[in-house]
N, C-alpha and C positions, 0 to 999 in steps of 0.2 A: 132737567138738572143742569146747572152750569158746570163748567170746567172746574171752577173753584170748589163747588160743592162735591163734585166727583172725586176730586183729589182728597178733600177732607173725609169723605165717606170711605175711600180706600184705606186711609190711615186708621179710622176707627175700626174697620174690619180686622185689620192687623192686631189692634189692641184687644178687641173682643175675643180673639182666639186665645188669649192669654188669661182671660178672666176666670176666676174661680167662683165668685159670688157677686150678686147684684142686689143692691138695696134701692128701691124706687123712692125718689123724692118729688116734691112738687115742681122742681125745676128741671128734673131729668135724672137718669140713673147714676147712682154712686158705684163705681166699679172697684172690685177688690181682688187682689191676688194674695191670699192669706199665707202663702208659702213664702212670699217676698214682700212683706208689709212696708218695707222702707223704701221701695222703688216708687218714685213719683209717677213715672209712665204708666204703671200697672195699678195704681191706687188713686183714683181721681174722681171728682164730682163732675160729670159731663152735663153742663147746664145747657141741654139742648133747647129748653124753653124758658129763657130767663124772663120774657115778657117785659114788663116795666119794673122789674125788681132792681133795688139799688145794690151797690157793692156791699153794703152793710147786710142786707137781707141774704144775699148769696153767702157771704162769709159766715153768717150765723147758721145757715143750713149746713155748710161744710163743717162747722164746729160740732154741730149735733150728730152728723152721721159719721164723721171721721174721728170721733173722740178717742178711739183706741189706737190711733196712728200717732207717729211722732212728727207728722207734718199735716198741713191742710193744702189740698190742691183742687183748683176749679179751672176748668177749661170751657171756653165760650164758643158759640157757633161762629163760623166764618163771617167776617164783616162787622161784627159787634166790637167796635173800638171805643164806645162811649163810657165804658166802666173802667178804663185804665187808670184815670186819675183817681178814682173813688178807691180802688184797690191799693194804690200807692199811698193814699192819704191814711189807709188802715195799716200801713207797714208791710204789705205783701209785695213780693218781688214778682214783676211782670216778665213773661217770656213772649217775645214777638216772632211768630212763625210766619215767614213769607213764602207762599206757594208760587212756584215758578214752573211753567210748562215749555217743553221742547218745541221750538218752532223751525229749527234747521238754521241755515246760514251761519254756521259756526266757523270760528277761525280754525285753520288747519293745525292738527296736533298729531305728534308722533306716538303711537301707542305700542311700539315694537317691544318695549320692555315690560309691558303688563302681561300678567298671566293669571289663570284661575287658580284660587288657593282654597284650602278648607278652613273652616271657622276655627279649629283649634290652633292653626298656624298664626292667627292674629291675636292670640291672647296676650303676648308681651306688648304689642302695639296698644291694644285696648286698655290694658292695665296702666300704661304710661299716660294715655289720654285721660283716664278717669282721675288720676293723681294730679294732672295739670288742671283739669276742669274743677275738681272738688279738692282743694288743697288741704282741707281739714279732715279728709277721709282716712280712717284707720284701716288696718289690714282687713278686719272683719267686714267693714263696709265695702272695701274694694272687692273682696271675695263674693259678697252678696250681689253686688252689681254685675260682676262677671257671670254668676249663676243665672241671674235674671236675663242676661244677654243670650244665654243658651236657650232659656224658655222661649224668648222671642224668635230665635233662629229656628227652633223646633217648630214654631207655629207658622212660620212663613216660608221656611226652607229657601233662604236666599242663595243667589249665586254670589260669590265674593271674588273680586279681582284685586290683585296685589302687585306690588313691586318688591322684589326680593334682593337683599344685599347680604352676602356672606351667610346664607341660609335663614336670614331674619326678614320677616315681612315689615317693611319700614313705612309702607303707605298702603292704604286699602279703600275700597268702596264696595258697597253691596247693592244688589239689584232684587227688588221685591216684584212679584208678578202674580196676577190672577189669569193670565193668558190673554187679556185684552188691555189692562192698565199695568203700567210699570212704574216703579218709584226707585230713583236713585237715592241711597241712603247711606248714613255712617261713613262719610268721606273723612279721613283722618291721615295724618302724616306725623311721624316722630319729629319732635322739635329740631333736632340736630340734622334732619334731612329735608327740611322746608326750603323753598325758594328754588327748587329744581324742576319744577313743572310736573311733578308726580301726580298732584290732585287733578290737573287738567287732563293728564293722560288717562287716569283711571275713570273719571266721569265720562270722558269721550268713549273709552272702551265699553263702558256699561251701556251707554246710549246706542252704540253700534250693535251691540248684542240684542238690545230691546227692538231695535228696527229690523234686525235680521229675523227675529221671531215674529214680526208683523204685529206688534202691539199697536193699538189704535191711539193711545194716549200715554205720554211719558212725562213725568213730573219729578220735582224734588222740592225739599222744604229747606229754605235757608234761614239763618238768623236775620231778621228784618233790620237789625241795628248794627250789623257788622259787615266787613268788606267783601266776604266771599260772594255775596250776591252779585258783585260787579264781575267777578270771574265767571260765574255761571251765565251771566248775560253775554259774555264774549263767546261762551261755549253753545250758544243758540237757545238759551232759555229766556222766556219773557215772564214778567211779573203778572200774577193773576189777582193776588189779594192777600189779605192777612187774617191771621187768627191769634188770639191772645190766651194765654194761660197764666194763672197767678199761684204763687207758692208762699206758704207761711211755714217756717220750720218751728217746731215746738221742742222745748228743752225736755229731756228725758226725766222721768220721775226719780 
C-alpha cells in the first residue's frame, strides 16, 4: 500500500465509523447516515471500482441509489483524475482533495499560545465557518451540520487544539489517530482573526503531539485548488497525490 492509499484508507475508516446503512452497487458501496441525510460527507457513493465507467454511468448510478437524498455525491479512488471534465460537463461540482504527508524540515513556529480545548468550545467558530462556506445555509442546515460534526467527533475522538481570545476559541485544528497514523484536520480561523499565524501554530502543535506519540505516518488533506497547500508545504508537508469527489445539489420537492 502506498502512502497515498494509506491516507485515503484512513479517511475512509473515519467515514465508515459514522455509517448507518450500506447499499452495494456495481461501482462500490453507497454509504448512508439516515440520521443526517443532508450531510455530503456521510452520504456518498464511494466508487472504489469505477473501471472504465464514464461520468455519465457513475452519475446515473448515484441517481438510482441516492434518489431519496437532496444531493448526489460520488467520490473516486485516489489518482483517478480522468473523470473530472466529464462530471463538470454534467453540471456537477468537483472537490479536489490533495493529500500531503509530513516530512519534517518545517519553518520554525511559535506554539506558545496554543492549548488543548473541548469540542463544545469550538461551536461558535465552527458555526461561523459553516456560514462562510455555505452562504445559503439556513439555521436548520447549520444545526444539522453541527450535529453531524458531533457524530464524527464521537467516532474518531479527536484531540482539538485552539487559540483562545477573551474566552472564545478563534482558531482550531483537530488531530485524528489510530495509534500509528495521524491526520491533521478541520483547520479553521474566524475571519477577523486571520493573518496572525494561528493556523501555522495549530498545525505545528498537532504535528508535535503526533510525533510525541510516535505515530509512523502523519498527513493532512488540503484543497488542491487553494492557497493553504503552500502554507502546509512550509510546515513540512509534501504532496502525495489527489482524490476527487463530485456533488450535485437537488432541489427539494
